[in-house]
C-alpha positions as CSV (number, residue, x, y, z in Angstrom):
1,X,98.5,-16.8,-68.8
2,X,100.2,-14.3,-66.4
3,X,100.0,-14.5,-62.6
4,X,98.2,-11.1,-62.5
5,X,95.6,-11.9,-65.2
6,X,92.3,-10.0,-64.4
7,X,94.0,-8.2,-61.4
8,X,93.4,-4.4,-61.4
9,X,95.6,-1.9,-59.5
10,X,94.2,1.6,-59.5
11,X,96.6,4.3,-58.1
12,X,96.1,8.0,-57.3
13,X,98.6,10.2,-59.1
14,X,99.6,13.2,-57.0
15,X,101.5,12.2,-53.9
16,X,100.9,8.5,-54.4
17,X,102.4,7.6,-57.8
18,X,104.5,10.8,-58.0
19,X,105.6,13.1,-55.2
20,X,103.9,16.3,-56.4
21,X,104.5,18.1,-53.1
22,X,108.2,18.1,-53.8
23,X,107.5,20.3,-56.8
24,X,105.2,22.6,-54.9
25,X,107.8,23.0,-52.1
26,X,110.4,23.9,-54.7
27,X,108.1,26.3,-56.5
28,X,108.6,24.3,-59.7
29,X,106.2,23.3,-62.4
30,X,108.3,20.2,-63.2
31,X,107.1,17.1,-61.3
32,X,109.8,14.8,-60.1
33,X,110.1,11.5,-62.0
34,X,108.2,8.5,-60.8
35,X,110.5,6.5,-58.6
36,X,112.4,3.9,-60.5
37,X,111.1,1.2,-58.1
38,X,107.6,2.0,-59.2
39,X,108.3,1.9,-62.9
40,X,110.2,-1.4,-62.7
41,X,107.4,-2.9,-60.5
42,X,104.6,-1.7,-62.8
43,X,106.4,-3.1,-65.9
44,X,106.6,-6.5,-64.1
45,X,103.0,-6.3,-63.1
46,X,101.6,-5.4,-66.5
47,X,103.9,-7.8,-68.4
48,X,102.4,-10.5,-66.2
49,X,98.8,-9.7,-67.1
50,X,97.9,-7.1,-64.6
51,X,95.8,-4.0,-65.4
52,X,97.2,-0.7,-64.2
53,X,95.0,2.4,-64.1
54,X,95.6,5.9,-62.6
55,X,92.7,7.3,-60.6
56,X,93.2,11.1,-60.3
57,X,91.4,14.2,-59.2
58,X,93.0,16.0,-62.1
59,X,90.8,16.7,-65.1
60,X,91.9,15.7,-68.6
61,X,94.1,18.7,-69.5
62,X,96.0,18.6,-66.3
63,X,96.8,14.9,-66.5
64,X,97.1,14.1,-70.2
65,X,100.7,15.2,-70.6
66,X,101.8,12.9,-67.8
67,X,99.7,9.9,-68.9
68,X,101.8,9.4,-72.1
69,X,104.8,8.4,-70.0
70,X,103.1,6.1,-67.6
71,X,102.8,2.3,-68.0
72,X,99.0,2.4,-68.1
73,X,97.2,-0.4,-69.9
74,X,93.6,0.4,-68.8
75,X,91.3,3.4,-69.0
76,X,92.0,6.0,-66.3
77,X,89.6,7.6,-63.8
78,X,89.8,11.4,-64.1
79,X,88.3,14.4,-62.3
80,X,87.6,12.3,-59.1
81,X,85.3,9.9,-61.0
82,X,83.6,12.2,-63.4
83,X,85.0,10.3,-66.3
84,X,86.7,7.1,-67.4
85,X,89.1,8.0,-70.2
86,X,91.0,5.7,-72.5
87,X,94.3,7.3,-73.5
88,X,94.9,4.6,-76.1
89,X,91.8,5.7,-78.1
90,X,91.5,9.3,-76.9
91,X,87.9,8.8,-75.8
92,X,85.7,8.9,-72.7
93,X,84.3,5.4,-72.2
94,X,82.2,6.3,-69.1
95,X,81.0,9.7,-67.8
96,X,79.2,11.2,-64.9
97,X,79.2,14.9,-65.9
98,X,77.4,18.0,-64.5
99,X,74.4,19.1,-66.4
100,X,72.5,22.4,-66.8
101,X,70.8,21.8,-63.4
102,X,74.0,23.1,-61.6
103,X,73.5,26.6,-63.1
104,X,70.8,27.7,-60.6
105,X,72.9,26.3,-57.7
106,X,76.0,28.2,-58.7
107,X,73.9,31.3,-58.9
108,X,72.9,30.7,-55.3
109,X,76.5,30.2,-54.3
110,X,77.5,33.5,-56.0
111,X,74.8,35.3,-54.0
112,X,76.4,33.7,-50.9
113,X,79.8,34.9,-52.0
114,X,79.8,37.2,-55.0
115,X,83.6,36.8,-55.3
116,X,83.6,33.0,-55.0
117,X,86.8,31.7,-56.7
118,X,86.5,28.5,-58.7
119,X,87.6,26.7,-61.8
120,X,85.2,25.3,-64.4
121,X,86.3,22.2,-66.3
122,X,84.8,21.3,-69.7
123,X,84.7,18.0,-71.4
124,X,86.9,19.2,-74.3
125,X,89.9,20.3,-72.2
126,X,88.9,23.9,-71.8
127,X,89.2,25.4,-68.3
128,X,87.3,28.6,-67.3
129,X,87.7,30.4,-64.0
130,X,85.7,33.0,-62.0
131,X,87.3,35.4,-59.6
132,X,90.8,33.8,-59.8
133,X,92.8,34.2,-56.6
134,X,96.4,33.2,-55.9
135,X,95.4,29.5,-55.3
136,X,93.9,29.3,-58.8
137,X,96.9,31.1,-60.3
138,X,99.3,28.7,-58.5
139,X,97.2,25.7,-59.6
140,X,97.4,27.0,-63.2
141,X,101.1,27.3,-62.9
142,X,101.6,23.9,-61.3
143,X,99.4,22.0,-63.8
144,X,100.6,24.1,-66.8
145,X,97.0,24.3,-68.0
146,X,95.8,27.6,-69.3
147,X,92.6,29.0,-67.8
148,X,90.3,31.6,-69.4
149,X,88.5,34.0,-67.0
150,X,84.8,34.5,-67.5
151,X,82.7,37.2,-65.9
152,X,79.4,35.4,-65.7
153,X,78.6,31.7,-65.1
154,X,75.6,32.3,-67.5
155,X,78.0,32.3,-70.4
156,X,79.4,28.8,-69.6
157,X,78.3,25.9,-71.8
158,X,77.5,22.4,-70.7
159,X,78.1,19.6,-69.9
160,X,80.9,20.2,-67.3
161,X,83.3,17.7,-65.8
162,X,83.6,19.3,-62.4
163,X,83.9,22.6,-60.5
164,X,86.9,23.3,-58.3
165,X,86.7,25.8,-55.4
166,X,90.1,27.1,-54.3
167,X,90.7,29.2,-51.2
168,X,91.9,29.2,-47.6
169,X,90.7,26.1,-45.7
170,X,88.5,28.0,-43.3
171,X,86.6,29.6,-46.2
172,X,86.3,26.3,-47.9
173,X,85.0,24.7,-44.7
174,X,82.3,27.5,-44.5
175,X,81.4,26.9,-48.2
176,X,81.2,23.1,-47.5
177,X,78.8,23.7,-44.6
178,X,76.7,26.1,-46.6
179,X,76.3,23.7,-49.6
180,X,75.6,20.7,-47.3
181,X,72.8,22.7,-45.7
182,X,70.9,23.2,-49.0
183,X,68.2,20.8,-50.1
184,X,69.9,20.4,-53.5
185,X,73.2,19.2,-52.0
186,X,72.2,15.6,-52.5
187,X,72.6,16.1,-56.2
188,X,76.4,16.4,-55.9
189,X,79.6,15.0,-54.5
190,X,81.6,17.5,-52.5
191,X,85.1,16.4,-51.5
192,X,88.5,17.8,-50.6
193,X,91.4,16.8,-52.8
194,X,93.8,18.9,-50.8
195,X,93.5,21.5,-48.0
196,X,92.8,24.3,-50.5
197,X,90.9,22.4,-53.2
198,X,87.2,21.5,-52.8
199,X,85.7,19.6,-55.7
200,X,82.1,19.5,-56.8
201,X,81.0,16.7,-59.1
202,X,77.7,15.0,-60.0
203,X,76.2,12.6,-57.5
204,X,77.9,9.2,-58.1
205,X,81.0,10.8,-59.6
206,X,83.6,9.4,-57.1
207,X,86.7,7.5,-57.6
208,X,85.1,4.5,-55.8
209,X,82.0,4.4,-58.1
210,X,84.1,4.8,-61.2
211,X,86.7,2.1,-60.3
212,X,83.8,-0.3,-59.9
213,X,82.7,0.5,-63.4
214,X,86.2,0.1,-64.7
215,X,86.5,-3.3,-63.0
216,X,83.2,-4.4,-64.5
217,X,84.4,-3.4,-68.0
218,X,87.6,-5.3,-67.6
219,X,86.0,-8.4,-66.0
220,X,87.8,-8.0,-62.7
221,X,86.3,-9.5,-59.6
222,X,86.1,-7.4,-56.4
223,X,88.6,-9.8,-54.8
224,X,91.1,-8.8,-57.4
225,X,90.6,-5.1,-57.2
226,X,93.3,-3.1,-55.4
227,X,93.5,0.7,-54.8
228,X,96.0,3.1,-53.3
229,X,95.7,6.8,-52.5
230,X,96.7,9.4,-50.0
231,X,93.9,11.9,-49.6
232,X,90.2,12.3,-48.8
233,X,89.1,11.9,-52.4
234,X,90.8,8.4,-52.4
235,X,88.8,7.1,-49.5
236,X,85.8,5.9,-51.6
237,X,88.0,3.6,-53.7
238,X,90.2,2.6,-50.7
239,X,87.0,1.1,-49.1
240,X,86.5,-1.1,-52.1
241,X,90.1,-2.4,-52.3
242,X,90.5,-6.2,-51.6
243,X,93.6,-5.0,-49.5
244,X,93.7,-1.4,-48.5
245,X,96.9,0.5,-49.2
246,X,98.1,4.0,-48.4
247,X,101.5,5.6,-48.7
248,X,103.2,6.7,-45.5
249,X,102.5,10.4,-46.4
250,X,98.7,9.8,-46.5
251,X,96.4,11.9,-44.4
252,X,95.3,10.6,-41.1
253,X,91.8,9.8,-42.2
254,X,93.1,7.5,-44.9
255,X,95.5,5.8,-42.5
256,X,92.7,5.3,-40.0
257,X,90.6,3.1,-42.3
258,X,90.1,-0.4,-40.9
259,X,92.7,-3.0,-42.1
260,X,94.8,-0.3,-43.8
261,X,98.3,-1.4,-44.9
262,X,100.7,1.5,-44.8
263,X,103.5,1.3,-47.4
264,X,106.5,3.5,-48.2
265,X,106.4,7.2,-48.7
266,X,105.3,8.1,-52.3
267,X,108.8,9.4,-53.0
268,X,110.3,6.0,-52.1
269,X,108.2,3.8,-54.2
270,X,104.8,3.1,-52.5
271,X,103.4,1.4,-55.7
272,X,106.4,-1.0,-55.8
273,X,105.5,-2.0,-52.2
274,X,101.9,-2.8,-53.3
275,X,103.1,-4.9,-56.2
276,X,105.5,-6.8,-54.0
277,X,102.5,-7.6,-51.7
278,X,100.4,-8.7,-54.7
279,X,103.4,-10.8,-55.9
280,X,103.4,-12.7,-52.6
281,X,99.6,-13.1,-52.7
282,X,99.3,-14.4,-56.3
């Protein structure tokens, strides 16, 4: 028996577990290594019975190459909760995908903006894009995942993991307001994963909803579920955490959640701080 038996820690990837912004600022596609403090703490946590999962906005092709080097011992939440993927078996174990019903709504959005730039994520690691702009091209460069441009959404096959709109923040804000004003908006989750990334997933496909499904699969009680993240797409799971954690670089909305515990900057080992807190608790 380990002191962390049936304790689950779910961490966001970009700018929580790894300082992705450092690569962006340097114009590099190579992410900096995970802080040594994090790796040592995670090895201690998992060796003593804890479950560690990554909960990322990234879809499978953009995260898979990094997953192989992480001390993960539980399925991972991908695409902001659209899937729960077990890298040990190479299979989805839970899904909340977009179905054909989204086709008519995308047609409406393309009437709203005929040049709407967005990426289309498939379940089999393919990524299509319509009207790629510099944000999409930069995203392709950073994630090192090849996109294929399509001229018509009618040619896209289903199911889909998510859609990712990429543009200046003011344009995304206008798109957000337009979608929210439609009677079909209740069928979807619409959330910012960064200032220039607006994600659309099926209703219920959130990090929070999927981390609860993961905890249930693992037999983890709510009192033993812990989450950490830095951005708006992490708030749904932060609200479920037995102790709420955020790195020092988190956005203000995350830091402002009640009873939030602010730990180190992600570059300095935020996850290690969380595990130290859990070590004191257990």
